[in-house]
LUMROMI-458582 format. One record per residue (C-alpha): residue number from 1; residue in three letters; z negated, y negated, x negated. Coordinates in nm, 4 decimals. Each point is the difference from the previous one (the first is absolute). Layout:
BEGIN
REC,n,res,zz,yy,xx
REC,NUM,ALA,Z,Y,X
...
END
This chain:
BEGIN
REC,n,res,zz,yy,xx
REC,1,UNK,-3.0209,-3.0454,-0.5504
REC,2,UNK,0.0919,0.1670,-0.3303
REC,3,UNK,0.3243,-0.0699,-0.1758
REC,4,UNK,0.3089,0.2298,0.0185
REC,5,UNK,-0.0505,0.1109,-0.3602
REC,6,UNK,-0.3551,0.1062,0.0733
REC,7,UNK,0.0956,0.1855,0.3104
REC,8,UNK,0.2771,0.1693,-0.1964
REC,9,UNK,-0.2443,0.1171,-0.2656
REC,10,UNK,-0.2318,0.1298,0.2647
REC,11,UNK,0.2682,0.2000,0.1754
REC,12,UNK,0.1204,0.1438,-0.3338
REC,13,UNK,-0.3568,0.1005,-0.0922
REC,14,UNK,-0.0383,0.1607,0.3427
REC,15,UNK,0.3285,0.1811,-0.0322
REC,16,UNK,-0.0997,0.1410,-0.3326
REC,17,UNK,-0.3338,0.1069,0.1277
REC,18,UNK,0.1631,0.1836,0.2888
REC,19,UNK,0.2716,0.1783,-0.1976
REC,20,UNK,-0.2075,0.2844,-0.1439
REC,21,UNK,-0.1057,0.1202,0.3397
REC,22,UNK,0.2680,0.1896,0.1905
REC,23,UNK,-0.1459,-0.1121,0.3264
REC,24,UNK,0.0304,-0.3631,-0.0935
REC,25,UNK,0.3494,-0.0188,-0.1429
REC,26,UNK,0.1277,-0.1514,0.3225
REC,27,UNK,-0.2637,-0.2735,-0.0252
REC,28,UNK,0.1057,-0.0589,-0.3636
REC,29,UNK,0.3671,-0.0436,0.1182
REC,30,UNK,-0.1145,-0.2652,0.2447
REC,31,UNK,-0.1890,-0.1870,-0.2650
REC,32,UNK,0.2984,0.0124,-0.2386
REC,33,UNK,0.2177,-0.1439,0.2732
REC,34,UNK,-0.2437,-0.2838,0.0625
REC,35,UNK,-0.0037,-0.0665,-0.3731
REC,36,UNK,0.3842,-0.0208,0.0006
REC,37,UNK,0.0486,0.3050,-0.2166
REC,38,UNK,0.2836,0.1684,0.1947
REC,39,UNK,0.0802,0.2665,-0.2634
REC,40,UNK,-0.3601,0.1148,-0.0207
REC,41,UNK,-0.0449,-0.0097,0.3686
REC,42,UNK,0.3131,0.2173,0.0543
REC,43,UNK,-0.1170,0.2628,-0.2416
REC,44,UNK,-0.3385,-0.0006,0.1731
REC,45,UNK,0.1624,0.0387,0.3419
REC,46,UNK,0.1886,0.2940,-0.1257
REC,47,UNK,-0.3125,0.1633,-0.1432
REC,48,UNK,-0.1773,-0.0594,0.3343
REC,49,UNK,0.3015,0.1602,0.1854
REC,50,UNK,-0.0103,0.3030,-0.2191
REC,51,UNK,-0.3749,0.0339,0.0416
REC,52,UNK,0.0421,-0.0214,0.3793
REC,53,UNK,0.2773,0.2661,-0.0123
REC,54,UNK,-0.2300,0.2481,-0.1806
REC,55,UNK,-0.2473,-0.0469,0.2788
REC,56,UNK,0.2680,0.0398,0.2668
REC,57,UNK,-0.0573,-0.3576,0.1250
REC,58,UNK,0.3697,-0.0367,0.0605
REC,59,UNK,-0.0178,-0.3244,0.2047
REC,60,UNK,-0.2054,-0.1766,-0.2589
REC,61,UNK,0.2366,0.1320,-0.2754
REC,62,UNK,0.3148,-0.1332,0.1741
REC,63,UNK,-0.1644,-0.3417,0.0429
REC,64,UNK,-0.0878,-0.0048,-0.3722
REC,65,UNK,0.3516,0.0981,-0.0993
REC,66,UNK,0.1392,-0.2782,0.2158
REC,67,UNK,-0.2431,-0.2496,-0.1615
REC,68,UNK,0.1173,0.1210,-0.3352
REC,69,UNK,0.3635,-0.0542,0.0972
REC,70,UNK,-0.0669,-0.3735,0.0722
REC,71,UNK,-0.1243,-0.0587,-0.3519
REC,72,UNK,0.2232,0.2186,-0.2250
REC,73,UNK,0.1554,-0.1629,-0.3005
REC,74,UNK,0.3774,-0.0392,0.0205
REC,75,UNK,0.0329,0.2061,-0.3165
REC,76,UNK,-0.1624,0.2984,0.1625
REC,77,UNK,0.2302,0.3011,-0.0872
REC,78,UNK,0.2167,0.1790,0.2499
REC,79,UNK,-0.1920,0.3305,-0.0677
REC,80,UNK,-0.3313,-0.1542,0.0768
REC,81,UNK,0.1327,-0.1448,0.3255
REC,82,UNK,0.1515,0.3359,0.1006
REC,83,UNK,-0.3333,0.1755,-0.0443
REC,84,UNK,-0.1716,-0.2819,0.1960
REC,85,UNK,0.2499,0.0353,0.2888
REC,86,UNK,-0.0457,0.3734,0.0234
REC,87,UNK,-0.3786,-0.0304,0.0020
REC,88,UNK,0.0126,-0.2838,0.2557
REC,89,UNK,0.2302,0.1959,0.2308
REC,90,UNK,-0.2145,0.3112,-0.0259
REC,91,UNK,-0.3288,-0.1798,0.0727
REC,92,UNK,0.1462,-0.2121,0.2764
REC,93,UNK,0.1389,0.3022,0.1722
REC,94,UNK,-0.3530,0.1483,0.0131
REC,95,UNK,-0.1526,-0.3188,0.1313
REC,96,UNK,0.0276,-0.2135,0.3133
REC,97,UNK,0.1565,-0.2890,-0.1912
REC,98,UNK,0.3554,0.1158,-0.0129
REC,99,UNK,0.1545,-0.2930,0.1924
REC,100,UNK,-0.1869,-0.2514,-0.1987
REC,101,UNK,0.0993,0.1572,-0.3287
REC,102,UNK,0.3631,0.0038,0.1108
REC,103,UNK,-0.0094,-0.3658,0.0725
REC,104,UNK,-0.1657,-0.0880,-0.3264
REC,105,UNK,0.2366,0.2144,-0.2020
REC,106,UNK,0.3083,-0.1434,0.1617
REC,107,UNK,-0.1233,-0.3508,-0.0706
REC,108,UNK,-0.0766,0.0841,-0.3616
REC,109,UNK,0.3463,0.1711,-0.0492
REC,110,UNK,0.1793,-0.3012,0.1277
REC,111,UNK,-0.1981,-0.2662,-0.1994
REC,112,UNK,0.0916,-0.1234,-0.3509
REC,113,UNK,-0.0045,0.1331,-0.2664
REC,114,UNK,0.0094,0.3477,0.1479
REC,115,UNK,0.3066,-0.0536,0.2233
REC,116,UNK,0.1994,-0.0654,-0.3238
REC,117,UNK,-0.0800,0.3478,-0.1314
REC,118,UNK,0.2245,0.2610,0.1630
REC,119,UNK,-0.1905,0.2996,-0.1336
REC,120,UNK,-0.3282,-0.1363,0.1384
REC,121,UNK,0.1576,-0.0869,0.3312
REC,122,UNK,0.1555,0.3387,0.0273
REC,123,UNK,-0.3340,0.1851,-0.0552
REC,124,UNK,-0.1848,-0.2337,0.2299
REC,125,UNK,0.2712,0.0697,0.2636
REC,126,UNK,-0.0419,0.3755,-0.0433
REC,127,UNK,-0.3787,-0.0343,0.0467
REC,128,UNK,0.0639,-0.1994,0.3183
REC,129,UNK,0.2295,0.2661,0.1282
REC,130,UNK,-0.2717,0.2602,-0.0471
REC,131,UNK,-0.2480,-0.2191,0.1853
REC,132,UNK,0.2407,-0.0674,0.2867
REC,133,UNK,0.0578,0.3831,0.0350
REC,134,UNK,-0.3716,0.0507,0.0206
REC,135,UNK,-0.0011,-0.2335,0.3110
REC,136,UNK,0.3035,0.1862,0.1358
REC,137,UNK,0.2070,-0.3226,-0.0317
REC,138,UNK,0.3071,0.1891,-0.1121
REC,139,UNK,0.2542,-0.2731,0.0308
REC,140,UNK,-0.2082,-0.2369,-0.2105
REC,141,UNK,-0.0537,0.2743,-0.2560
REC,142,UNK,0.3711,0.0553,-0.0211
REC,143,UNK,0.0689,-0.3697,-0.0493
REC,144,UNK,-0.2602,-0.0096,-0.2771
REC,145,UNK,0.1798,0.2864,-0.1775
REC,146,UNK,0.3345,-0.1722,0.0439
REC,147,UNK,-0.1533,-0.3149,-0.1636
REC,148,UNK,-0.1274,0.2151,-0.2859
REC,149,UNK,0.3523,0.1496,-0.0397
REC,150,UNK,0.1527,-0.3378,-0.0470
REC,151,UNK,-0.2390,-0.0893,-0.2797
REC,152,UNK,0.0459,0.3449,-0.1576
REC,153,UNK,0.3745,-0.0527,0.0103
REC,154,UNK,-0.0414,-0.3337,-0.1722
REC,155,UNK,-0.1774,0.1762,-0.2732
REC,156,UNK,0.2911,0.2565,-0.0322
REC,157,UNK,-0.2370,0.2697,0.1177
REC,158,UNK,0.2626,0.1550,0.2233
REC,159,UNK,-0.1723,0.3473,0.0301
REC,160,UNK,-0.3243,-0.1571,0.1130
REC,161,UNK,0.1902,-0.2364,0.2406
REC,162,UNK,0.1887,0.3044,0.1452
REC,163,UNK,-0.3285,0.1825,0.0592
REC,164,UNK,-0.1531,-0.3045,0.1730
REC,165,UNK,0.3030,-0.0450,0.2188
REC,166,UNK,0.0032,0.3677,0.0911
REC,167,UNK,-0.3638,-0.0101,0.1023
REC,168,UNK,0.0844,-0.3149,0.2073
REC,169,UNK,0.2884,0.1629,0.1645
REC,170,UNK,-0.2006,0.3087,0.0875
REC,171,UNK,-0.2788,-0.2277,0.1517
REC,172,UNK,0.2513,-0.1972,0.1981
REC,173,UNK,0.1506,0.3171,0.1394
REC,174,UNK,-0.3371,0.1238,0.0995
REC,175,UNK,-0.0508,-0.3403,0.1835
REC,176,UNK,0.3344,0.0405,0.1699
REC,177,UNK,0.1461,-0.3043,-0.1743
REC,178,UNK,0.3171,0.1855,-0.0442
REC,179,UNK,0.2457,-0.2688,-0.0924
REC,180,UNK,-0.2191,-0.1437,-0.2743
REC,181,UNK,-0.0889,0.3590,-0.1075
REC,182,UNK,0.3669,0.0823,-0.0452
REC,183,UNK,0.0549,-0.3196,-0.1964
REC,184,UNK,-0.2951,0.0577,-0.2184
REC,185,UNK,0.1025,0.3673,-0.0612
REC,186,UNK,0.3388,-0.1192,-0.1115
REC,187,UNK,-0.1628,-0.2477,-0.2385
REC,188,UNK,-0.2198,0.2817,-0.1307
REC,189,UNK,0.3109,0.2083,-0.0700
REC,190,UNK,0.1741,-0.2900,-0.1924
REC,191,UNK,-0.3159,-0.0531,-0.2122
REC,192,UNK,-0.0242,0.3735,-0.0679
REC,193,UNK,0.3547,0.0171,-0.1104
REC,194,UNK,-0.0490,-0.2886,-0.2316
REC,195,UNK,-0.3057,0.1771,-0.1483
REC,196,UNK,0.1733,0.3369,-0.0044
REC,197,UNK,-0.2973,0.1340,0.1922
REC,198,UNK,0.1574,0.3041,0.1654
REC,199,UNK,-0.3223,0.1176,0.1811
REC,200,UNK,-0.0441,-0.3383,0.1731
REC,201,UNK,0.3675,-0.0235,0.0786
REC,202,UNK,-0.0124,0.3377,0.1702
REC,203,UNK,-0.3095,-0.0969,0.2068
REC,204,UNK,0.1720,-0.3254,0.1039
REC,205,UNK,0.3141,0.1688,0.0988
REC,206,UNK,-0.1904,0.2559,0.2033
REC,207,UNK,-0.1991,-0.2670,0.1713
REC,208,UNK,0.3135,-0.2058,0.0808
REC,209,UNK,0.1459,0.3051,0.1676
REC,210,UNK,-0.3203,0.0512,0.1899
REC,211,UNK,0.0045,-0.3654,0.1279
REC,212,UNK,0.3589,0.0314,0.1089
REC,213,UNK,-0.0940,0.3085,0.1956
REC,214,UNK,-0.2847,-0.2029,0.1710
REC,215,UNK,0.2518,-0.2708,0.0787
REC,216,UNK,0.2203,0.2544,0.1757
REC,217,UNK,0.2617,0.0315,-0.2741
REC,218,UNK,-0.0737,0.3748,-0.0547
REC,219,UNK,0.3413,0.0974,-0.1460
REC,220,UNK,0.0117,-0.2949,-0.2450
REC,221,UNK,-0.3713,0.0780,-0.0970
REC,222,UNK,0.0955,0.3582,-0.0883
REC,223,UNK,0.2629,-0.1173,-0.2469
END
């Protein structure tokens, strides 16, 4: 029966009352959301996630990280997002929520304004690749790395793109997706040449020869 402004003031008061207690930060985040304070809610969700991590409550931590993702300000820096992705991937891998986290992270990555930021998309795709690998979904992991490589190439980060493509090609070869593995290894070689990354070029060339051997082209692979 109370007005919105009165409810909002009540939620803000409850949020502020909960914040000092580590055990109630998650409750504070919910009250900030109900008050329409997205930025404060996102910070509280992140604090709650970190508290759960310290207590090895990885499922609760991954859910809090995902809640924070929903509310992050568009001006959140790339560095902050990279840290969040790494923490989210680590916690999700130690929980039972991997599939749910993958679905949420994919939706987030492909939603404005994040999909217009290649650096953010690339890091999100690499986190997804790690989570797919955890589920032994190797082809999906490789595709996520290929997606990351496209964004990295857009940013003129050829060396990073080459390494992502090399990892994708290796995964595809392991999954016996030999044609796509060969194509990806060739793309890795081109990116490595562009970046003058001799080590990655050598690894991509070696992998290409290995794939040719698996395809029955032994002589060509030796060259």
